C-alpha positions, 0 to 999 in steps of 0.5 A: 254697708261699710264697716264701722270705724274704730276711730271716733270723730272726737278722737280725730278732733282731739288728735288734731288739736294735740298736733296743732299744739305740738307742731303747729297748724301748718303740720295738720294733714290727714297723714299726720293725723293717721300716724298720731292715731295709728290708723290709715287716713280712711277714718279721717275722710269717713268722718269729715267730707274733706280736710277743709271740713276737718279744719273748720271743725277743729277751728270751732273746737279751738274757739271753745277752748279759747272762750273758756280760757277767756272767761276765767275769773281772777281775784283782785282785778276787774272782770274786763282786766281779767279778759285781757290777761286771759287773752295774753295767757292763752297766747303763752299757754296755748301757742299753737292754738293761738297762732292758728286762731289769730295769726293764720288763715287756717279757717279762712276767717277774717279774725277782726271781722269775725268779732270773736267773743265780741258780745261777751267782751262788750257786755263785760265792758258795759257792766264793769266800765259803765260804757255802752253802745258804740263807745263800748265797741270802740273800747273792745276794738282798740283794747283787742288790737293792743292786747293782740300785739302783746299776745302775738309777741308772747306767742312767737317768743319775740318779747316777754313781759311780766304779769305786772307789766302786762297789767300796768300796760292794759290798765294805762291804755284802757284808762286812756281810751275810756278817759278820751271817750268820756271827754269827747262825749262831754265836749259833744254834749256841751256843743249840743247844749249850746245848739239848744 
């Protein structure tokens, strides 16, 4: 029977997240983890089948952290606006995790295709903006792409915006998208009424 390891799986995941926060996802190696935990690489491979397995589990843990950050409420703004602000704040406060989740192929995941937190966000859009179905998914996609641009520039330090600037940009783009969808739907309804 192999000896019981002193380093727990949770310790390794916690150390991996800390390493990514401090040095970036590309620096996550078994050797770097062993150094951070003051142990050999053996516990890493005792708890995880491979580095790929470890990376998948670290990615899942980072998604939990992101999901919790996304759901923080904010007084004075709509729940949907809070999501956009929280996404950009996450990029500013958790640069390493944001880059790993949304600016790398760390877990070999198509970020757009993965629809990270889509069900939650679409639900908020439907409830707060009174838009449903494909229209809610269109607003989700277009606003996510717009917000991601701001967040990516924030995470890389290539641009800096005040919170008020971000609020105004998000509000203007969201109003434009929703207004455009409502006009299209109104015009389509008029065409459908003419056919009857």
